[in-house]
Backbone as CSV, one residue per row, in Angstrom:
resi,resn,N_x,N_y,N_z,CA_x,CA_y,CA_z,C_x,C_y,C_z
1,MET,0.978,-1.107,-0.142,0.111,-0.004,-0.070,0.726,1.215,-0.044
2,THR,0.594,2.308,-0.995,1.545,3.486,-1.163,0.640,4.258,-0.617
3,PRO,0.957,5.149,0.450,0.119,6.369,0.860,0.329,7.482,-0.123
4,GLN,-0.978,8.053,-0.196,-0.976,9.253,-1.255,-0.932,10.390,-0.479
5,TYR,-0.836,10.583,0.876,-0.857,11.848,1.458,0.177,11.734,2.523
6,PRO,1.536,11.581,2.160,2.548,11.507,3.367,2.658,12.501,4.080
7,GLU,2.486,13.815,3.792,2.659,15.054,4.550,1.279,15.657,5.068
8,PRO,0.994,15.773,6.270,-0.385,16.423,6.621,-0.240,17.851,6.507
9,GLN,-1.510,18.483,6.447,-1.735,19.790,6.327,-1.783,20.256,7.881
10,ARG,-0.884,21.183,8.561,-0.833,21.543,9.935,-1.347,22.878,9.991
11,GLN,-2.131,22.965,11.025,-2.698,24.361,11.400,-2.984,24.374,12.877
12,GLU,-3.562,25.631,13.244,-4.043,25.555,14.656,-5.402,25.770,14.653
13,MET,-6.128,25.380,15.667,-7.674,25.614,15.964,-7.636,26.538,17.348
14,ILE,-8.347,27.804,17.258,-8.528,28.504,18.368,-9.969,28.269,18.935
15,LEU,-9.826,27.749,20.197,-11.064,27.685,21.081,-10.991,28.630,22.180
16,PRO,-12.148,28.946,22.758,-12.064,29.981,24.066,-11.084,29.302,25.008
17,GLU,-10.961,27.981,25.303,-10.083,27.562,26.288,-8.410,27.711,25.740
18,GLY,-8.220,27.956,24.404,-6.836,28.106,24.017,-6.592,27.502,22.475
19,ARG,-5.489,27.359,22.365,-4.971,26.863,20.963,-4.815,25.375,20.843
20,LEU,-5.189,24.615,19.858,-5.075,23.253,19.497,-4.169,23.115,18.470
21,GLU,-3.260,22.160,18.617,-2.489,21.628,17.423,-3.088,20.733,16.661
22,THR,-3.235,20.702,15.320,-4.103,20.017,14.439,-3.372,19.646,13.140
23,ALA,-3.792,18.399,12.485,-3.091,17.965,11.281,-4.235,17.190,10.402
24,TRP,-4.118,17.475,9.181,-5.208,16.797,8.338,-4.340,16.001,7.266
25,TRP,-4.790,14.789,6.901,-4.325,13.967,5.793,-5.606,13.613,4.895
26,GLY,-5.145,13.801,3.643,-6.040,13.453,2.599,-7.100,14.542,2.297
27,PRO,-8.465,14.125,1.678,-9.329,15.199,1.288,-10.102,15.796,2.449
28,GLY,-10.386,16.990,2.236,-11.122,17.801,3.145,-12.507,17.311,3.450
29,PRO,-13.328,17.781,4.403,-14.656,17.514,4.823,-15.808,17.803,3.847
30,GLU,-15.347,18.652,2.857,-16.251,19.032,1.811,-16.109,17.876,0.501
31,GLU,-15.030,16.968,0.634,-14.885,16.021,-0.381,-15.177,14.716,0.010
32,ALA,-15.154,14.221,1.234,-15.088,12.775,1.726,-15.328,12.966,2.995
33,PRO,-16.006,11.992,3.529,-16.148,11.679,5.188,-14.979,11.706,5.667
34,SER,-14.894,12.023,6.915,-13.547,12.176,7.841,-13.544,11.193,9.081
35,LEU,-12.123,10.768,9.444,-11.816,9.882,10.326,-11.223,10.868,11.609
36,VAL,-11.686,10.858,12.688,-11.251,12.051,13.725,-10.388,10.963,14.786
37,LEU,-9.079,11.226,14.831,-8.287,10.629,15.683,-8.113,11.105,17.232
38,LEU,-8.303,10.477,18.254,-8.300,10.949,19.683,-7.187,10.015,20.252
39,HIS,-6.211,10.785,20.830,-4.803,10.099,20.946,-4.833,9.421,22.618
40,GLU,-3.865,8.875,23.013,-3.834,8.052,23.967,-3.393,9.183,25.249
41,GLY,-3.225,8.594,26.437,-2.918,9.519,27.610,-1.521,10.100,27.567
42,LEU,-0.677,9.593,26.850,0.691,10.358,26.638,0.796,10.799,24.957
43,GLY,-0.208,10.889,24.244,-0.191,11.009,22.955,-0.190,12.324,22.440
44,SER,-0.252,12.387,21.167,-0.446,13.767,20.351,-0.535,13.614,19.086
45,VAL,-0.465,14.698,18.236,-0.563,14.351,16.849,0.507,13.587,16.139
46,THR,1.789,13.884,16.813,2.824,13.048,16.013,3.096,11.677,16.565
47,ILE,2.331,11.387,17.806,2.583,9.949,18.094,1.827,9.024,17.359
48,TRP,0.960,9.389,16.531,0.170,8.486,15.670,1.084,7.833,14.565
49,ARG,2.223,8.598,14.501,3.308,8.283,13.461,2.656,7.954,11.864
50,ASP,2.725,6.934,11.193,2.208,6.780,9.936,0.730,6.307,9.893
51,PHE,0.224,6.108,11.084,-0.946,5.603,10.872,-2.165,6.449,10.341
52,PRO,-2.204,7.731,10.412,-3.186,8.555,9.794,-3.028,8.496,8.039
53,VAL,-1.642,8.299,7.554,-1.683,8.393,6.227,-1.977,6.993,5.699
54,ARG,-1.659,5.844,6.437,-2.313,4.551,6.072,-3.979,4.564,6.035
55,LEU,-4.415,5.345,7.156,-6.072,5.235,7.134,-6.358,6.065,5.884
56,ALA,-5.908,7.401,5.524,-6.408,8.069,4.301,-6.091,7.270,2.981
57,ALA,-5.002,6.716,2.901,-4.691,5.743,1.654,-5.718,4.706,1.582
58,ALA,-6.009,4.007,2.569,-6.947,2.554,2.533,-8.454,2.827,2.450
59,THR,-8.901,4.031,3.021,-10.176,4.176,3.017,-10.724,5.329,2.110
60,GLY,-9.779,6.164,1.731,-10.517,7.354,0.896,-11.025,8.446,1.625
61,CYS,-10.820,8.545,2.843,-11.462,9.548,3.972,-10.445,10.324,4.104
62,GLY,-10.744,11.602,4.694,-9.810,12.596,5.359,-9.771,12.068,6.613
63,VAL,-8.283,12.335,7.093,-8.184,11.972,8.706,-7.595,13.179,9.377
64,PHE,-8.252,13.547,10.378,-8.006,14.732,11.264,-7.412,14.166,12.513
65,ALA,-6.409,14.945,13.127,-5.909,14.474,14.516,-5.760,15.773,15.174
66,TYR,-5.700,15.925,16.454,-5.382,16.849,17.130,-4.848,16.683,18.589
67,SER,-4.020,17.467,19.119,-3.323,17.118,20.534,-4.285,18.087,21.359
68,ARG,-4.700,17.168,22.339,-5.699,17.871,23.344,-4.776,18.608,24.381
69,PHE,-5.679,19.752,24.900,-4.802,20.543,25.790,-3.995,19.872,26.888
70,GLY,-2.911,20.477,26.851,-1.867,19.776,27.803,-0.877,18.755,27.057
71,TYR,-1.078,18.692,25.826,-0.260,17.630,24.935,0.209,18.210,23.819
72,GLY,1.206,17.601,23.235,1.885,18.207,21.929,2.305,19.573,22.050
73,HIS,1.773,20.409,20.959,2.091,21.729,20.871,0.803,22.555,21.034
74,SER,-0.347,21.849,21.618,-1.443,22.579,22.162,-1.093,23.311,23.394
75,ASP,-2.066,24.333,23.577,-1.736,25.237,24.871,-1.736,24.081,26.195
76,THR,-0.943,24.572,27.031,-0.939,23.480,28.244,-2.024,23.792,29.228
77,VAL,-1.915,23.103,30.499,-3.304,23.055,31.547,-2.502,23.104,32.706
78,GLN,-3.364,23.546,33.787,-2.754,23.541,35.110,-3.082,22.061,35.784
79,LEU,-2.010,21.843,36.682,-2.057,20.640,37.319,-2.443,20.860,38.683
80,PRO,-3.144,19.987,39.470,-3.485,18.687,39.000,-4.622,18.603,37.886
81,ARG,-4.717,17.828,37.053,-5.985,17.740,36.289,-7.152,17.341,37.070
82,PRO,-8.459,17.673,36.651,-9.403,17.257,37.396,-9.824,15.894,37.299
83,LEU,-10.328,14.899,38.022,-10.431,13.635,37.805,-11.612,13.411,36.768
84,THR,-12.290,14.294,36.278,-13.301,14.213,35.356,-12.570,14.575,33.969
85,TYR,-11.287,14.550,33.752,-10.668,15.106,32.734,-11.050,14.403,31.371
86,LEU,-11.507,13.143,31.350,-11.935,12.438,30.032,-13.256,12.782,29.830
87,HIS,-14.095,12.993,30.698,-15.354,13.666,30.271,-15.185,15.182,29.876
88,ASP,-14.422,15.750,30.409,-13.925,17.300,29.937,-13.746,17.264,28.620
89,ASP,-12.605,16.294,28.342,-12.122,16.390,26.894,-13.298,15.957,25.866
90,ALA,-14.137,15.000,26.296,-15.109,14.393,25.437,-16.063,15.534,25.113
91,ARG,-16.382,16.658,26.102,-17.183,17.660,25.798,-16.684,18.701,24.710
92,LEU,-15.196,18.703,24.514,-14.758,19.493,23.500,-15.039,18.780,22.154
93,VAL,-15.239,17.609,21.885,-15.153,17.029,20.595,-16.182,17.522,19.697
94,PRO,-17.558,17.893,19.971,-18.418,18.384,19.035,-17.918,19.788,18.786
95,ARG,-17.134,20.659,19.535,-16.843,21.931,19.188,-15.503,21.724,18.285
96,VAL,-14.732,20.686,18.360,-13.780,20.496,17.257,-14.179,20.169,16.001
97,LEU,-15.331,19.464,15.998,-16.214,19.053,14.601,-16.659,20.273,14.133
98,ASP,-17.119,21.336,14.746,-17.717,22.273,14.374,-16.460,23.088,13.703
99,GLY,-15.470,23.195,14.547,-14.255,24.153,13.946,-13.711,23.577,12.682
100,ILE,-13.885,22.434,12.401,-13.314,21.841,10.924,-14.387,21.540,10.023
101,GLY,-15.378,21.893,10.362,-16.652,21.620,9.411,-16.906,20.315,9.053
102,ILE,-16.819,19.389,9.880,-16.987,17.926,9.545,-18.707,17.762,9.642
103,ALA,-19.051,17.076,8.586,-20.547,16.722,8.599,-20.658,15.050,8.813
104,ARG,-19.639,14.237,8.473,-19.907,12.765,8.693,-18.578,12.292,9.108
105,CYS,-18.425,11.381,10.081,-17.258,10.860,10.494,-17.406,9.656,11.390
106,VAL,-16.061,9.118,11.498,-16.135,8.165,12.391,-15.028,8.475,13.551
107,LEU,-15.215,8.334,14.758,-14.209,8.860,15.941,-13.488,7.456,16.172
108,ILE,-12.040,7.552,15.907,-11.058,6.499,16.182,-10.160,7.082,17.481
109,GLY,-10.419,6.253,18.599,-9.627,6.818,19.683,-8.853,5.718,20.471
110,HIS,-7.591,5.755,20.579,-6.830,4.912,21.461,-6.528,5.098,22.832
111,SER,-6.642,4.016,23.616,-6.427,4.331,25.144,-7.404,5.376,25.704
112,ASP,-6.859,6.312,26.412,-7.681,7.311,26.910,-8.398,7.969,25.741
113,GLY,-7.860,8.205,24.628,-8.703,8.762,23.271,-9.850,7.641,23.045
114,GLY,-9.830,6.541,23.333,-11.060,5.494,23.247,-11.755,5.982,24.164
115,SER,-11.627,6.014,25.445,-12.637,6.285,26.507,-13.257,7.717,26.106
116,ILE,-12.594,8.582,25.633,-12.960,9.899,25.290,-14.056,9.741,24.092
117,ALA,-13.782,8.849,23.037,-14.652,8.752,22.007,-15.838,8.044,22.259
118,ALA,-15.852,7.175,23.453,-17.011,6.388,23.890,-17.937,7.432,24.686
119,ILE,-17.256,8.363,25.468,-18.164,9.055,26.138,-18.687,10.266,25.070
120,ALA,-17.881,10.738,24.095,-18.680,11.672,23.478,-19.627,10.901,22.554
121,GLY,-19.434,9.586,22.049,-20.418,8.989,21.382,-21.853,8.723,21.921
122,ALA,-21.751,8.784,23.499,-22.947,8.819,24.020,-23.952,9.816,23.765
123,GLU,-23.437,10.984,23.326,-24.278,12.201,22.905,-25.003,11.874,21.659
124,ASN,-24.654,10.859,20.816,-25.410,10.549,19.562,-25.344,11.721,18.699
125,ASP,-24.338,12.474,18.490,-24.314,13.402,17.425,-24.447,12.753,16.184
126,PRO,-25.358,13.368,15.408,-25.685,12.721,14.034,-24.506,12.664,12.988
127,ARG,-23.541,13.694,13.364,-22.234,13.550,12.363,-21.625,12.260,12.607
128,VAL,-21.531,11.652,13.963,-20.646,10.518,14.361,-21.488,9.391,13.941
129,ARG,-20.927,8.552,12.852,-21.627,7.424,12.387,-20.841,6.156,12.754
130,GLY,-19.868,6.254,13.599,-19.346,5.029,14.333,-18.085,5.287,15.071
131,LEU,-17.833,4.366,15.856,-16.790,4.528,16.904,-15.675,3.384,16.601
132,VAL,-14.447,3.596,16.562,-13.473,2.626,16.606,-12.834,2.672,17.897
133,LEU,-12.722,1.828,18.854,-11.979,2.054,20.165,-11.089,1.021,20.333
134,ILE,-9.875,1.647,20.254,-8.509,0.640,20.489,-8.167,0.673,21.898
135,ALA,-7.948,-0.299,22.668,-7.374,-0.553,23.868,-8.045,0.723,24.927
136,ALA,-9.336,0.892,24.770,-10.069,1.923,25.578,-10.247,1.448,26.766
137,HIS,-10.441,2.422,27.994,-10.709,1.951,29.325,-12.140,2.319,29.661
138,PHE,-12.905,1.338,29.745,-14.137,1.506,30.167,-14.743,1.536,31.778
139,PHE,-13.535,0.926,32.639,-13.608,0.989,34.142,-12.228,0.716,34.388
140,VAL,-11.927,0.907,35.771,-10.447,0.695,36.011,-10.424,-0.620,36.830
141,GLU,-9.357,-1.326,36.223,-8.836,-2.543,36.748,-7.433,-2.320,37.409
142,GLU,-7.347,-3.406,38.343,-5.891,-3.366,38.838,-4.771,-3.419,37.989
143,GLU,-4.901,-4.329,36.952,-3.837,-4.236,36.047,-3.601,-2.908,35.338
144,GLN,-4.384,-2.095,35.066,-4.339,-0.683,34.666,-3.500,0.100,35.494
145,VAL,-3.724,0.124,36.790,-3.022,0.807,37.746,-1.702,0.322,37.891
146,GLU,-1.512,-1.074,37.929,-0.218,-1.424,37.898,0.701,-0.963,36.652
147,GLY,0.030,-1.083,35.568,0.626,-0.495,34.287,1.131,0.805,34.275
148,VAL,0.211,1.795,34.727,0.366,3.296,34.968,1.692,3.396,35.920
149,ALA,1.655,2.569,37.117,2.734,2.735,38.033,3.982,2.446,37.515
150,ALA,3.982,1.389,36.493,5.350,0.913,35.817,5.772,1.950,34.955
151,VAL,4.804,2.651,34.368,5.283,3.762,33.478,6.042,4.815,34.341
152,ARG,5.310,5.300,35.593,5.907,5.994,36.299,7.492,5.810,36.760
153,ARG,7.566,4.604,37.119,9.010,4.203,37.458,10.014,4.379,36.153
154,ARG,9.517,4.077,34.890,10.313,4.462,33.801,10.712,5.870,33.663
155,TRP,9.700,6.888,34.046,10.026,8.163,33.870,11.245,8.466,34.749
156,PHE,11.388,7.933,35.979,12.245,8.461,36.846,13.684,7.785,36.548
157,GLU,13.527,6.477,35.819,14.669,5.559,35.788,15.325,5.487,34.381
158,SER,14.754,5.950,33.364,14.919,5.712,31.861,14.982,7.312,31.167
159,ASP,14.943,7.197,30.070,15.080,8.377,29.246,13.668,8.610,28.614
160,LEU,12.668,8.205,29.287,11.275,8.396,28.890,10.854,9.904,28.857
161,ARG,11.278,10.810,29.725,10.926,12.368,29.454,11.655,12.942,28.331
162,ASP,12.941,12.587,27.843,13.474,12.899,26.673,12.633,12.394,25.487
163,ARG,12.391,11.225,25.484,11.440,10.767,24.425,10.189,11.262,24.119
164,LEU,9.536,11.693,25.273,8.360,12.502,25.281,8.547,13.959,24.969
165,ALA,9.705,14.508,25.174,9.913,15.884,24.816,9.845,15.872,23.347
166,ARG,10.086,14.856,22.469,10.206,15.138,21.219,8.811,15.383,20.501
167,HIS,7.768,14.892,21.301,6.205,15.027,20.989,5.671,16.043,21.597
168,HIS,5.962,16.575,22.832,5.362,17.521,23.498,6.075,18.815,23.971
169,ALA,5.541,19.862,23.944,6.202,21.187,24.339,6.438,21.152,25.777
170,ASP,5.500,20.518,26.620,5.522,20.473,28.108,5.316,18.999,28.438
171,PRO,6.492,18.329,28.409,6.450,16.822,28.633,5.869,16.490,30.261
172,ASP,6.508,17.360,31.097,6.028,17.112,32.543,4.660,17.173,32.771
173,THR,3.935,18.274,32.038,2.474,18.412,32.194,1.827,17.215,31.490
174,ALA,2.133,16.696,30.452,1.599,15.740,29.738,1.673,14.447,30.682
175,PHE,2.938,14.262,31.178,3.084,13.076,31.797,2.285,13.003,33.222
176,PHE,2.448,13.878,33.997,2.078,14.000,35.355,0.467,14.322,35.292
177,GLY,-0.185,14.905,34.346,-1.501,15.203,34.219,-2.290,13.885,33.951
178,TRP,-1.516,13.048,33.165,-2.049,11.553,33.043,-1.885,10.584,34.320
179,ASN,-0.473,10.506,34.562,-0.197,9.730,35.672,-0.541,9.946,36.954
180,ASP,-0.395,11.143,37.542,-1.097,11.398,38.854,-2.593,11.221,38.907
181,THR,-3.346,11.459,37.863,-4.746,11.158,37.817,-5.039,9.605,38.067
182,TRP,-4.256,8.787,37.125,-4.769,7.194,37.186,-4.054,6.715,38.286
183,LEU,-3.342,7.345,39.072,-2.649,6.795,40.304,-3.601,7.380,41.650
184,ASN,-4.531,8.216,41.443,-5.235,8.812,42.520,-6.254,7.828,42.656
185,PRO,-6.578,7.331,43.936,-7.535,6.259,44.429,-8.761,6.775,44.141
186,GLN,-9.068,8.166,44.201,-10.350,8.582,43.862,-10.864,8.323,42.342
187,PHE,-9.838,8.203,41.569,-10.026,7.944,40.077,-10.485,6.605,39.839
188,HIS,-10.375,5.637,40.777,-10.577,4.353,40.379,-11.877,3.920,40.373
189,SER,-12.896,4.634,40.797,-14.106,4.573,40.471,-14.850,5.016,39.239
190,PHE,-13.735,5.315,38.454,-14.130,5.695,36.751,-14.965,4.439,36.218
191,ASP,-16.091,4.732,35.670,-16.842,3.484,35.152,-17.627,4.577,33.997
192,ILE,-17.689,3.913,32.586,-18.611,4.562,31.799,-19.737,3.733,31.152
193,SER,-20.199,2.741,31.877,-21.186,1.786,31.639,-22.255,2.677,31.245
194,ARG,-22.793,3.793,31.800,-23.838,4.396,31.527,-23.888,5.133,30.237
195,GLU,-22.648,5.743,29.819,-22.225,6.215,28.547,-22.336,5.141,27.522
196,LEU,-21.753,3.978,27.821,-21.952,2.766,26.637,-23.329,2.408,26.275
197,SER,-24.107,2.325,27.328,-25.507,1.995,27.145,-26.102,2.920,26.331
198,GLN,-25.836,4.385,26.355,-26.631,5.402,25.503,-25.983,5.440,24.103
199,ILE,-25.032,4.694,23.814,-24.470,4.861,22.467,-25.295,4.005,21.544
200,ARG,-25.755,4.872,20.391,-26.473,4.149,19.397,-25.730,3.785,18.107
201,ALA,-24.589,4.347,17.833,-23.873,4.243,16.793,-23.029,2.925,16.790
202,PRO,-22.852,2.317,15.559,-22.158,0.958,15.533,-20.663,1.079,16.099
203,MET,-20.022,0.383,16.954,-18.865,0.420,17.589,-18.040,-0.906,17.217
204,LEU,-16.748,-0.582,16.949,-15.507,-1.635,16.747,-14.801,-1.495,17.843
205,VAL,-14.717,-2.439,18.664,-13.805,-2.405,19.900,-12.633,-3.455,19.921
206,MET,-11.537,-2.706,19.824,-10.288,-3.892,19.623,-9.208,-3.684,20.829
207,GLN,-8.566,-4.653,20.972,-7.575,-4.709,22.135,-6.489,-5.837,21.771
208,GLY,-5.243,-5.433,22.116,-4.198,-6.294,21.828,-4.199,-7.632,23.064
209,GLN,-3.893,-8.659,22.465,-3.977,-9.871,23.292,-3.139,-9.866,24.572
210,TYR,-1.892,-9.009,24.505,-1.250,-8.910,25.648,-1.213,-7.378,26.042
211,ASP,-2.117,-6.670,25.965,-2.147,-5.424,26.522,-1.764,-5.388,27.894
212,GLU,-0.644,-4.552,28.086,-0.217,-4.311,29.529,-1.040,-3.521,30.422
213,HIS,-2.027,-2.732,29.912,-2.852,-1.895,30.559,-4.350,-2.362,30.988
214,ALA,-4.589,-3.500,30.528,-5.885,-3.954,30.669,-6.242,-5.364,30.684
215,THR,-7.240,-5.899,30.764,-7.618,-7.319,30.637,-8.618,-7.490,29.538
216,GLU,-8.956,-8.600,29.044,-9.778,-8.764,27.861,-11.123,-8.474,28.513
217,GLU,-11.418,-8.254,29.767,-12.714,-7.957,30.459,-13.297,-6.414,29.911
218,GLN,-12.346,-5.736,29.568,-12.702,-4.421,29.036,-13.547,-4.505,27.913
219,VAL,-13.037,-5.396,26.835,-13.800,-5.585,25.607,-15.224,-6.331,25.839
220,ARG,-15.190,-7.422,26.822,-16.356,-7.934,26.989,-17.463,-6.981,27.789
221,PHE,-16.857,-6.139,28.557,-17.719,-5.215,29.322,-18.382,-4.303,28.270
222,ALA,-17.682,-3.684,27.364,-18.180,-2.907,26.351,-19.293,-3.620,25.426
223,ALA,-18.976,-4.826,25.181,-20.087,-5.702,24.415,-21.292,-5.796,25.148
224,ARG,-21.207,-6.029,26.515,-22.288,-6.196,27.343,-23.210,-5.000,27.430
225,LYS,-22.391,-3.838,27.605,-23.184,-2.488,28.013,-23.432,-1.811,26.841
226,ALA,-23.118,-1.931,25.714,-23.159,-1.161,24.414,-24.703,-1.016,24.223
227,GLY,-25.124,0.173,23.874,-26.501,0.172,23.499,-26.739,0.265,21.907
228,GLY,-25.671,-0.012,21.214,-25.717,-0.203,19.719,-25.131,-1.441,19.188
229,PRO,-25.071,-1.643,17.899,-24.236,-2.978,17.430,-22.613,-2.693,17.682
230,THR,-22.123,-3.905,18.199,-20.861,-3.865,18.552,-20.065,-4.924,18.086
231,GLN,-18.988,-4.840,17.371,-18.062,-5.821,16.952,-16.648,-5.644,17.937
232,THR,-16.318,-6.918,18.363,-14.983,-6.952,19.098,-13.896,-7.778,18.491
233,ILE,-12.873,-7.513,18.745,-11.624,-8.029,18.193,-10.486,-8.075,19.157
234,ILE,-9.964,-9.152,19.381,-8.815,-9.269,20.173,-7.694,-9.633,19.307
235,LEU,-6.475,-8.884,19.105,-5.483,-9.036,18.177,-4.414,-9.898,18.745
236,PRO,-4.253,-10.859,18.091,-3.361,-12.153,18.720,-1.910,-11.189,18.671
237,GLY,-0.940,-11.574,19.656,0.161,-11.052,19.538,0.542,-9.698,20.024
238,ALA,-0.447,-8.686,19.949,-0.197,-7.410,20.120,-0.417,-6.901,21.478
239,HIS,0.269,-5.715,21.787,0.154,-5.262,23.088,-0.786,-4.104,23.173
240,HIS,-0.384,-2.846,23.862,-1.374,-1.743,24.116,-1.604,-0.905,22.883
241,SER,-0.631,-0.825,21.880,-0.676,-0.053,20.667,-0.788,-0.968,19.431
242,PRO,-1.776,-1.518,19.119,-1.754,-2.547,17.931,-1.553,-1.902,16.622
243,HIS,-2.096,-0.668,16.524,-2.135,0.163,15.323,-0.601,0.501,15.039
244,LEU,0.325,0.493,15.918,1.759,0.753,15.580,2.447,-0.498,15.620
245,GLU,2.196,-1.434,16.329,2.816,-2.645,16.644,2.562,-3.509,15.462
246,MET,1.228,-3.591,15.116,0.954,-4.604,13.957,-0.228,-3.570,12.969
247,PRO,0.267,-2.702,12.202,-0.448,-1.800,11.495,-1.630,-2.407,10.520
248,GLU,-0.894,-3.373,9.748,-1.749,-4.033,8.800,-2.853,-4.718,9.279
249,GLN,-2.584,-5.666,10.333,-3.517,-6.608,10.894,-4.669,-5.636,11.597
250,THR,-4.274,-4.432,12.321,-5.186,-3.673,12.930,-5.987,-2.710,11.940
251,LEU,-5.208,-2.493,10.658,-5.915,-1.616,9.721,-7.183,-2.360,9.130
252,ALA,-6.848,-3.557,8.717,-7.865,-4.137,7.795,-9.379,-4.206,8.444
253,PRO,-9.609,-4.628,9.654,-10.766,-4.421,10.232,-11.417,-2.973,10.240
254,ILE,-10.444,-2.155,10.641,-10.910,-0.621,10.765,-11.429,-0.058,9.445
255,VAL,-10.718,-0.635,8.388,-11.107,-0.090,6.928,-12.716,-0.692,6.785
256,GLY,-12.638,-2.196,6.984,-13.890,-2.767,6.528,-15.227,-1.769,7.295
257,PHE,-14.947,-1.614,8.604,-15.863,-1.020,9.478,-16.169,0.302,9.110
258,VAL,-15.270,1.212,8.616,-15.365,2.613,8.125,-16.214,2.408,6.876
259,HIS,-15.925,1.513,6.063,-16.699,1.522,4.691,-18.191,1.251,4.870
260,ARG,-18.273,0.428,5.803,-19.708,-0.115,6.101,-20.559,1.059,6.781
261,VAL,-20.021,1.781,7.567,-20.720,2.678,8.376,-20.879,4.095,7.693
262,LEU,-19.625,4.441,6.960,-19.757,5.573,5.942,-20.282,5.387,4.685
263,HIS,-20.419,4.011,4.184,-21.030,3.859,2.872,-20.002,4.531,1.961
264,TRP,-18.841,4.336,2.055,-17.627,5.222,1.321,-16.427,4.169,0.928
265,PRO,-17.029,3.341,-0.078,-15.944,2.432,-0.658,-15.085,3.068,-1.780
266,LYS,-14.280,3.989,-1.240,-13.285,4.626,-2.279,-11.965,4.761,-1.795
267,PRO,-11.245,3.547,-1.770,-9.739,3.563,-1.450,-8.922,4.428,-2.477
268,LEU,-8.006,4.830,-1.820,-7.040,5.814,-2.642,-5.881,5.031,-3.106
269,ALA,-5.607,3.885,-2.537,-4.240,3.135,-2.841,-4.732,1.957,-3.928
270,ALA,-3.819,1.850,-4.704,-4.139,0.575,-5.398,-3.737,-0.629,-4.807
């Protein structure tokens, strides 16, 4: 597969809360449906690597990504983050769609971004035709807390800060805003079963077999609670970021799902 749009269009979006870093691959919303990427808890526009261009090439859709406040080169935030930060970020999603003129889309979220996509999906915005949730968190498990604690140890014992600084203007805020919140015992009651039950759009819920931040109960939980049609996939051999570890195996079911829910069978790559 040869990507047709190797370089994104980069620009800033200004909201009342501040400035967001954004990037766009492929056709604009006036030409094709859109895929909106919501990044992980330590993510940004650039941490998606070549996944957006692969999506644009395989689906014929435009792909839009933005760094949430406190991440990438978007405006920073004050710490500590509120324990409601996932819900707070989900409330911004419709305004981001407004800001770029999206009329028809699929939300694709990874990890924290998957949780945000699910919470936003509960509003049943008619522009959102489907949800792809990769390694999303629907409730807090002991394995997740242990995984977050392990990442904290790496922060102090390895070059993790330096590596995150390649993607974040303020790596300390990006890291501790996420890490401190997940390690706060008050956050461990996080549960979005109510939001899942309100979602009517189709969902594709994916997780790696060896995800170090969750068990397969997350996927089973989503299937039980979902209010709309839900497809679940466990990707053999994958860990927490299957779209980066096993891009072709992860991309194939996403492309099929996108074409079904958007009725847009126009791949750009031969």
